[in-house]
C-alpha positions as CSV (number, residue, x, y, z in Angstrom):
1,M,0.0,-0.4,-0.1
2,Q,1.4,3.5,-1.4
3,T,1.3,6.2,1.0
4,L,0.2,9.4,-1.1
5,S,0.6,13.1,0.2
6,F,-2.8,15.2,0.9
7,T,-2.3,17.2,-2.4
8,E,-5.3,18.9,-1.6
9,R,-3.7,20.7,1.2
10,V,-1.4,22.8,-1.0
11,E,-4.8,25.3,-1.7
12,K,-4.7,28.2,0.0
13,R,-5.4,28.8,3.2
14,M,-8.9,30.0,4.3
15,G,-10.1,29.6,7.6
16,A,-13.6,30.6,7.6
17,R,-15.2,31.2,4.5
18,T,-17.8,33.6,3.0
19,G,-21.1,33.1,1.2
20,K,-18.6,34.2,-1.9
21,D,-15.8,31.7,-1.5
22,Y,-18.6,28.7,-1.1
23,I,-20.6,30.2,-4.6
24,D,-17.7,30.0,-6.1
25,R,-16.3,27.2,-5.6
26,L,-18.9,24.8,-5.9
27,D,-19.9,26.8,-9.5
28,S,-16.0,26.1,-10.5
29,A,-16.1,22.2,-9.9
30,E,-17.0,19.4,-12.3
31,H,-19.8,17.6,-10.7
32,D,-22.4,14.9,-12.2
33,I,-25.6,15.9,-11.0
34,W,-28.8,14.8,-12.8
35,I,-32.5,16.1,-12.5
36,D,-35.4,15.4,-14.1
37,G,-33.8,13.8,-16.8
38,K,-30.8,16.1,-17.6
39,K,-27.7,16.6,-16.4
40,V,-26.6,19.6,-14.9
41,E,-24.7,22.1,-16.8
42,G,-23.1,25.5,-15.9
43,K,-22.9,27.0,-12.7
44,I,-25.0,25.1,-10.0
45,S,-25.9,28.6,-8.2
46,E,-27.8,29.5,-11.1
47,H,-29.7,26.3,-11.7
48,P,-33.4,26.7,-10.8
49,A,-33.2,23.8,-8.6
50,F,-30.8,24.6,-6.5
51,K,-30.1,28.4,-6.6
52,N,-32.7,29.4,-3.7
53,V,-31.0,27.1,-1.5
54,V,-27.1,27.8,-2.4
55,Q,-28.1,31.3,-1.7
56,S,-29.6,30.2,2.0
57,M,-26.0,28.2,2.7
58,A,-23.5,31.2,1.5
59,A,-26.0,33.3,4.4
60,L,-25.2,31.1,6.8
61,Y,-21.2,31.3,5.8
62,D,-21.7,35.2,5.5
63,M,-22.5,35.0,9.4
64,Q,-18.9,34.2,10.1
65,H,-18.1,37.4,9.0
66,D,-20.0,39.7,10.2
67,P,-18.7,41.8,12.7
68,A,-21.7,41.1,15.2
69,L,-21.4,37.5,15.0
70,Q,-17.9,36.9,14.4
71,D,-16.4,35.8,17.7
72,E,-19.9,33.4,18.5
73,M,-19.8,32.2,14.9
74,T,-15.6,31.2,14.5
75,Y,-12.7,31.0,17.2
76,E,-9.4,32.2,16.5
77,E,-6.2,29.7,16.4
78,N,-2.3,30.1,15.3
79,G,-3.6,33.5,13.9
80,E,-6.5,32.3,11.7
81,R,-10.1,32.5,12.4
82,Y,-11.9,28.9,11.9
83,G,-15.6,28.3,12.0
84,M,-16.7,27.5,15.6
85,T,-18.2,23.6,14.9
86,F,-14.2,22.6,14.1
87,L,-13.4,24.0,17.4
88,V,-12.0,21.1,19.5
89,P,-14.0,21.3,23.0
90,K,-11.9,20.9,25.8
91,T,-14.3,22.4,28.2
92,Q,-17.9,22.7,28.9
93,D,-17.7,26.4,28.2
94,D,-16.5,24.8,24.5
95,L,-19.5,22.8,24.4
96,V,-21.7,25.9,25.0
97,R,-19.8,28.1,22.5
98,R,-20.3,25.7,20.1
99,R,-23.9,25.2,20.8
100,K,-24.5,29.0,20.5
101,A,-23.0,29.1,16.9
102,M,-25.4,25.9,15.7
103,K,-28.3,27.6,17.1
104,R,-27.7,30.8,15.4
105,W,-27.3,28.9,12.2
106,A,-30.4,26.9,13.1
107,D,-32.3,29.5,13.9
108,Y,-31.8,31.5,10.5
109,T,-33.0,28.6,8.5
110,G,-36.3,27.5,11.6
111,G,-34.4,24.4,11.6
112,M,-35.7,23.4,8.1
113,M,-32.2,22.5,7.1
114,G,-30.6,19.7,8.6
115,R,-28.0,19.3,7.0
116,S,-26.5,22.6,7.4
117,P,-22.4,22.1,7.7
118,D,-22.6,21.7,11.5
119,Y,-23.9,18.6,11.6
120,L,-20.6,17.1,9.6
121,N,-18.4,19.5,10.4
122,S,-19.2,17.4,14.3
123,A,-18.9,14.3,13.3
124,L,-15.4,14.8,11.8
125,M,-14.1,16.9,14.9
126,A,-14.8,14.1,16.9
127,M,-13.9,11.3,14.6
128,S,-10.7,13.3,13.8
129,Q,-9.7,13.3,17.9
130,A,-10.3,9.3,17.6
131,S,-7.1,8.6,15.2
132,E,-6.0,6.1,16.9
133,Y,-9.2,4.0,16.5
134,F,-8.8,4.0,12.7
135,A,-4.7,3.6,13.1
136,Q,-6.0,-0.4,14.4
137,N,-7.5,-0.9,10.9
138,D,-3.9,0.6,9.6
139,P,-1.7,3.0,11.0
140,L,-2.1,5.3,7.5
141,F,-5.8,5.5,8.0
142,G,-5.2,6.9,11.7
143,G,-3.3,10.0,9.9
144,N,-5.4,10.3,7.3
145,I,-9.1,11.1,9.2
146,V,-6.5,13.8,11.2
147,E,-5.3,15.3,8.0
148,Y,-8.5,15.4,6.6
149,Y,-10.5,17.1,9.6
150,K,-7.5,19.7,9.1
151,Y,-7.9,20.1,5.8
152,V,-11.8,20.8,5.9
153,R,-11.2,23.1,8.8
154,D,-8.7,24.9,6.7
155,N,-10.9,25.4,3.7
156,D,-14.0,25.1,5.5
157,L,-15.7,23.0,3.0
158,S,-19.2,21.6,3.0
159,M,-20.0,18.2,3.3
160,T,-22.8,15.7,2.7
161,H,-22.6,11.8,3.5
162,T,-24.2,8.4,2.8
163,L,-24.2,5.3,4.7
164,I,-27.3,3.2,3.3
165,N,-27.6,0.7,0.9
166,P,-30.6,0.5,-1.8
167,Q,-33.6,-0.9,-0.6
168,V,-33.6,-3.9,-2.9
169,N,-34.6,-7.0,-0.8
170,R,-34.3,-5.8,2.7
171,G,-35.0,-9.2,4.0
172,V,-31.5,-10.6,3.1
173,S,-27.7,-9.4,3.8
174,T,-26.1,-7.5,1.0
175,H,-24.5,-9.8,-0.2
176,E,-27.1,-12.1,-0.8
177,Q,-28.9,-9.8,-3.0
178,A,-29.8,-11.4,-6.2
179,D,-27.6,-8.5,-7.8
180,P,-24.4,-8.3,-5.1
181,H,-23.2,-5.8,-6.8
182,V,-26.3,-2.8,-6.3
183,A,-24.5,-2.1,-3.3
184,A,-21.4,-0.1,-3.3
185,H,-18.8,-2.5,-2.5
186,V,-14.9,-2.6,-3.1
187,V,-13.9,-3.4,-6.8
188,E,-9.8,-3.4,-6.6
189,K,-7.5,-2.2,-4.5
190,N,-4.0,-1.0,-6.3
191,D,-0.9,1.3,-5.5
192,E,-3.3,4.1,-5.9
193,G,-6.5,3.5,-4.0
194,V,-9.4,1.6,-3.7
195,V,-12.0,1.3,-6.6
196,I,-15.5,1.5,-5.6
197,S,-18.6,0.7,-7.6
198,G,-22.2,0.5,-6.6
199,A,-24.5,2.7,-5.0
200,R,-25.6,4.6,-2.3
201,L,-28.7,6.2,-0.2
202,L,-29.3,8.8,0.7
203,A,-27.0,11.7,0.2
204,T,-29.0,15.1,1.7
205,Q,-27.4,18.6,0.0
206,G,-25.0,16.4,-2.2
207,P,-25.5,18.8,-5.4
208,I,-24.4,21.8,-3.2
209,T,-21.9,20.8,-1.2
210,D,-17.9,20.0,-2.0
211,E,-17.2,16.7,-1.0
212,I,-19.0,13.2,0.3
213,M,-18.1,11.3,3.6
214,V,-18.9,7.9,3.0
215,F,-19.5,6.3,6.5
216,P,-19.9,2.5,6.8
217,S,-23.4,1.0,7.3
218,T,-23.6,-0.3,11.3
219,L,-24.9,-3.1,10.3
220,L,-22.3,-5.5,8.9
221,K,-22.1,-8.8,10.0
222,G,-18.7,-8.9,9.9
223,T,-18.0,-12.4,7.9
224,E,-16.0,-12.5,4.8
225,E,-18.5,-11.9,2.4
226,D,-19.3,-8.2,4.3
227,N,-15.8,-7.1,3.7
228,P,-16.0,-5.5,0.2
229,Y,-19.3,-3.5,1.9
230,S,-17.3,-2.4,4.9
231,F,-15.2,0.9,4.8
232,A,-15.1,5.3,5.3
233,F,-13.6,7.4,3.5
234,A,-14.2,11.2,1.6
235,I,-13.6,12.1,-1.8
236,P,-14.8,15.7,-3.6
237,N,-18.2,16.1,-5.0
238,S,-16.3,16.6,-8.6
239,T,-14.6,12.9,-8.9
240,P,-14.6,11.2,-12.0
241,G,-17.0,8.5,-11.7
242,L,-19.4,9.9,-8.9
243,R,-22.5,10.8,-10.2
244,Y,-25.9,12.3,-8.0
245,L,-29.6,11.3,-9.4
246,C,-31.9,13.3,-7.8
247,R,-35.5,13.8,-7.2
248,E,-37.5,16.2,-8.5
249,T,-37.4,19.9,-7.0
250,F,-40.0,21.1,-4.0
251,D,-38.7,24.7,-4.7
252,Y,-40.9,25.2,-7.5
253,G,-39.8,29.1,-8.7
254,K,-42.5,30.4,-6.6
255,S,-41.8,33.9,-4.7
256,H,-41.3,33.8,-1.2
257,Y,-44.4,34.5,-0.7
258,D,-45.8,32.0,-2.1
259,H,-43.3,29.1,-1.2
260,P,-41.8,30.7,1.6
261,L,-40.1,27.7,3.1
262,G,-39.5,25.5,-0.2
263,S,-38.1,28.4,-2.2
264,R,-35.2,28.9,0.6
265,F,-34.6,25.4,2.0
266,E,-34.9,23.3,-0.2
267,E,-32.0,20.9,0.5
268,M,-32.6,17.9,-2.3
269,D,-31.6,14.1,-1.9
270,A,-30.0,12.4,-4.1
271,V,-28.9,8.3,-4.7
272,V,-25.0,8.3,-5.2
273,V,-23.7,6.1,-7.5
274,F,-20.3,5.0,-7.9
275,D,-19.1,4.2,-11.5
276,D,-15.5,2.8,-10.4
277,V,-14.5,5.9,-8.5
278,L,-11.1,5.7,-7.4
279,V,-10.8,6.9,-3.8
280,P,-6.8,7.4,-3.4
281,W,-5.2,5.8,-0.2
282,N,-4.8,9.2,1.5
283,R,-8.4,9.6,2.0
284,V,-9.3,6.1,3.3
285,F,-10.5,5.7,6.9
286,L,-11.4,2.3,7.3
287,M,-11.3,-0.7,4.7
288,E,-12.6,-4.0,4.9
289,N,-12.8,-4.6,9.0
290,A,-16.8,-4.7,9.6
291,K,-16.0,-4.7,13.4
292,L,-14.4,-1.2,13.3
293,C,-17.2,0.0,10.9
294,N,-19.8,-1.2,12.8
295,T,-19.0,0.8,16.1
296,L,-17.1,3.6,14.4
297,H,-19.8,6.4,15.6
298,M,-20.5,5.7,18.9
299,T,-16.7,4.8,19.8
300,T,-15.4,7.7,18.0
301,H,-18.3,9.9,19.4
302,A,-19.1,11.4,16.6
303,T,-22.6,10.3,17.2
304,V,-22.9,12.3,20.5
305,H,-21.5,15.5,18.6
306,M,-24.0,14.8,15.9
307,T,-27.0,14.5,18.2
308,Y,-25.8,17.3,20.4
309,Q,-26.0,19.6,16.7
310,V,-29.3,18.0,16.1
311,L,-30.9,19.1,19.1
312,Q,-30.0,22.9,18.2
313,K,-32.0,22.3,15.3
314,N,-34.8,20.3,16.6
315,I,-35.0,23.1,19.2
316,A,-35.0,26.1,16.5
317,K,-37.3,24.0,14.5
318,A,-39.9,23.4,17.2
319,E,-39.4,27.2,18.7
320,F,-40.2,28.0,14.5
321,V,-43.3,25.8,14.6
322,L,-44.7,27.3,18.3
323,G,-44.3,31.0,16.7
324,I,-46.7,30.0,13.5
325,A,-48.9,28.2,15.7
326,E,-49.1,31.5,18.0
327,S,-49.2,33.7,15.2
328,I,-52.3,31.9,13.8
329,V,-53.9,31.3,17.1
330,D,-53.4,35.5,17.5
331,A,-54.8,36.1,13.9
332,I,-57.8,34.4,13.7
333,G,-58.8,35.0,17.7
334,I,-58.9,31.5,19.1
335,G,-56.5,31.8,22.1
336,Q,-59.9,31.6,24.4
337,F,-60.5,27.7,23.6
338,Q,-59.3,25.5,25.8
339,H,-58.7,23.2,23.1
340,V,-56.4,25.4,21.4
341,Q,-54.6,26.3,24.6
342,E,-53.7,22.6,25.1
343,K,-52.9,22.3,21.5
344,V,-50.9,25.2,21.9
345,S,-48.9,23.8,25.6
346,E,-48.1,20.4,23.6
347,I,-45.4,22.4,21.1
348,I,-44.0,24.6,24.5
349,L,-43.3,21.5,25.9
350,A,-41.7,19.8,22.7
351,V,-39.6,23.1,23.2
352,E,-38.8,22.9,26.5
353,T,-38.1,19.3,26.9
354,M,-35.4,19.1,23.7
355,K,-34.0,22.5,25.8
356,A,-33.7,20.8,29.0
357,F,-32.1,17.5,27.5
358,V,-29.7,19.7,25.7
359,R,-28.5,21.2,29.3
360,A,-28.5,17.7,31.3
361,S,-26.1,16.5,28.6
362,E,-23.9,19.4,29.2
363,A,-24.4,19.7,33.0
364,D,-23.1,16.2,32.9
365,A,-19.8,16.3,29.9
366,Q,-17.0,14.5,30.6
367,I,-13.5,14.4,29.1
368,D,-13.7,11.3,26.9
369,E,-10.6,8.5,26.0
370,W,-9.8,10.9,23.4
371,G,-9.6,13.7,25.1
372,V,-12.5,15.8,24.1
373,M,-15.2,17.1,26.0
374,T,-18.4,15.1,25.4
375,P,-21.5,16.0,26.3
376,A,-23.2,13.0,28.1
377,W,-25.2,10.6,26.3
378,A,-28.1,9.4,28.2
379,P,-30.2,12.8,27.4
380,L,-29.3,13.0,23.9
381,N,-29.7,9.5,23.4
382,A,-33.7,9.9,24.8
383,A,-33.9,13.1,22.8
384,R,-33.2,11.5,19.6
385,N,-35.8,9.0,20.3
386,I,-38.6,11.0,21.2
387,F,-38.1,14.1,18.6
388,P,-39.2,11.5,15.5
389,K,-42.5,10.7,17.2
390,T,-42.7,14.6,18.8
391,Y,-42.1,16.5,15.5
392,P,-45.4,14.8,13.4
393,R,-47.4,15.5,15.8
394,L,-46.1,19.2,16.0
395,I,-46.8,19.6,12.6
396,E,-50.7,17.7,12.5
397,I,-51.2,20.8,15.2
398,I,-50.8,23.3,12.6
399,Q,-53.0,21.6,10.6
400,L,-55.6,21.6,13.1
401,L,-55.2,25.0,14.0
402,G,-55.3,26.4,10.9
403,A,-58.3,24.3,9.4
404,S,-59.7,25.4,6.0
405,G,-57.7,28.4,6.2
406,L,-54.8,26.7,5.3
407,M,-56.4,25.5,1.8
408,A,-58.1,29.0,1.3
409,I,-54.3,30.5,0.3
410,P,-54.9,32.9,-2.9
411,S,-50.9,33.4,-4.3
412,E,-48.9,36.6,-4.5
413,S,-50.1,36.7,-8.4
414,D,-53.9,36.7,-7.4
415,L,-52.7,40.1,-4.8
416,E,-51.9,41.8,-8.2
417,S,-54.7,40.7,-10.0
418,P,-58.3,42.2,-10.1
419,V,-59.6,39.6,-7.7
420,K,-57.5,41.9,-5.1
421,T,-60.3,43.9,-4.0
422,D,-62.2,40.6,-3.1
423,I,-59.0,39.5,-1.4
424,E,-58.9,42.3,0.5
425,K,-62.3,42.0,1.9
426,Y,-62.9,38.8,2.5
427,L,-59.4,37.0,3.5
428,V,-58.5,39.3,6.5
429,A,-57.7,38.3,10.1
430,R,-59.0,39.9,12.9
431,N,-56.0,42.5,13.8
432,T,-54.1,42.1,10.4
433,G,-55.0,42.7,6.7
434,A,-55.8,40.2,3.8
435,E,-52.2,40.4,2.4
436,E,-50.6,39.7,5.9
437,R,-52.7,37.1,6.9
438,L,-52.2,35.1,3.6
439,R,-48.4,35.3,4.3
440,L,-48.8,33.9,7.4
441,F,-51.1,30.9,6.6
442,R,-48.9,30.5,3.3
443,L,-45.8,30.0,5.7
444,A,-48.3,27.1,7.6
445,W,-49.4,25.5,4.7
446,D,-45.9,25.4,3.3
447,A,-44.6,24.1,7.3
448,S,-47.6,21.2,7.3
449,L,-48.8,20.2,3.7
450,S,-46.8,21.4,1.1
451,A,-44.5,18.3,-0.8
452,F,-41.9,20.6,1.1
453,G,-43.6,20.2,4.4
454,S,-44.3,17.0,3.8
455,R,-40.7,15.6,3.3
456,Q,-40.0,17.5,6.9
457,V,-42.1,15.1,8.7
458,L,-40.8,11.8,6.6
459,Y,-36.8,13.2,6.7
460,E,-37.7,13.9,11.0
461,R,-39.0,10.1,11.5
462,Y,-36.1,8.7,10.0
463,F,-33.2,11.2,10.8
464,F,-31.5,8.5,12.9
465,G,-33.2,5.8,11.5
466,D,-35.6,3.1,11.5
467,P,-37.7,4.4,14.8
468,I,-38.5,0.7,15.5
469,R,-35.0,-0.3,15.0
470,M,-33.9,2.7,17.4
471,S,-36.4,1.8,19.8
472,M,-35.2,-2.0,20.4
473,T,-31.8,-0.8,21.0
474,Y,-32.8,2.3,23.2
475,Y,-34.0,-0.6,24.9
476,T,-31.5,-3.2,24.8
477,S,-28.7,-0.8,25.5
478,Y,-30.6,1.0,28.4
479,D,-29.6,0.0,31.9
480,K,-32.5,-1.3,33.8
481,T,-30.5,-3.3,36.7
482,P,-31.1,-0.8,39.3
483,M,-34.9,-0.1,38.6
484,V,-35.5,-3.8,38.8
485,G,-33.2,-4.8,41.7
486,R,-34.9,-1.5,43.5
487,V,-38.6,-3.2,43.1
488,K,-37.6,-6.6,44.0
489,D,-35.8,-4.9,47.5
490,F,-39.1,-3.5,47.9
491,L,-41.6,-6.6,47.4
492,H,-39.0,-8.4,50.1
493,R,-38.6,-5.3,52.3
494,D,-40.9,-6.7,55.0
495,E,-38.6,-10.0,55.0
496,V,-35.5,-8.0,56.5
497,V,-34.3,-9.3,59.4
498,T,-33.5,-6.6,62.1
499,A,-31.4,-7.4,65.7
500,D,-34.8,-7.2,67.3
501,A,-36.9,-9.1,65.1
502,P,-37.8,-12.5,65.3
503,V,-35.9,-14.9,62.0
504,L,-38.7,-15.9,59.3
505,V,-38.3,-20.0,58.8
506,E,-39.8,-21.6,55.8
């Protein structure tokens, strides 16, 4: 196995980048992206399916250079400023600093961008500090993960990731499929690297990011037949043979008035095809070791730090839904009804519950074996099992509060037509005019009933995987022994022998 230099590091050192930096790099890359039967040609930042979400991503990067936010969104090291989510936390205060930066980004999107850059930044940060874990597979891989972290941090890159194999026949293992070559697998290993062929699901934001991290599936059985599917690596999205197959866009080219969410935060989901893709050895982190692949996320604590980031998104999302709900209540004057107060209280409980989980994870945070201040896993694990069940209910509440008003939503074009006078007369709210009322109800519709909103519900249901499987794992991994022992002791409390009590003889 030949060790290759990390050639990408010769690029100009940037540190925290601007929105323009992000767009320029995206437009200059030669990506193989397909949507609606056509290959994306020209600048991706100008393509109808991507231009608006690219602008939203750029706005996140621009926050790092806002004088009022710079100290919150970036940190300084060796005279250079980096994105705060690359910071390796050593203290609880460091965790709070990271959390505030994450929440700032999440608030900007209303929690509607599940794959903002801080998500995978958190994963990579944790993995880089656990280099010894990767070195167990090969000393080269331990160095690779450290160098890759530095490269991504120095250039402030955006990343997507993929870890799920295509759903062909879920009743059998990958190597037992009718065509075992459908899933991404190792075809060849040579002096230059590893050749990968096949496909993976699902890469959210793939077309608008710089690189893809290919994480291993966590369901490998560790047999010799699983070796070709056991790997972890990262490559540029412009790598020859790498192709993205996009679903239809939920940004229909409408105005921000008509589609306030879909026209801003449509992240796009894509199937990833590896057509004999060469992955250089310096980009490989694990190879043909199912055991290390299966325990990668938990042992390196990448899952912990990713979940900590996700909770900031979840809090922002629940708060945003709460804002929509209360705005509807106020607009149409339904706040005096008991059932309305009860429903809105459910959303408030969701907000405060998620916030409490975060604070608990910070309060019990400890330095892990890799020297990283790591949030407590128990509250984070509980939160990630609760929110997939909670979010669909929050959206249902919006539907129940808005009722038929969510269907009586003429478009912005109608407000510029001869029927404007009808709209202004018949679609007013209790305390606002028709135009502002429609603006609110179109937002509520986009969050709860549109293709964009429906996708958000499905996305949250399966954010961390199959909720049933997650519940099974949660049940089997949770230590219930102390509670069972306490009950057993209680049941036999009267049998305890004291100095003055007679001995019970059976």
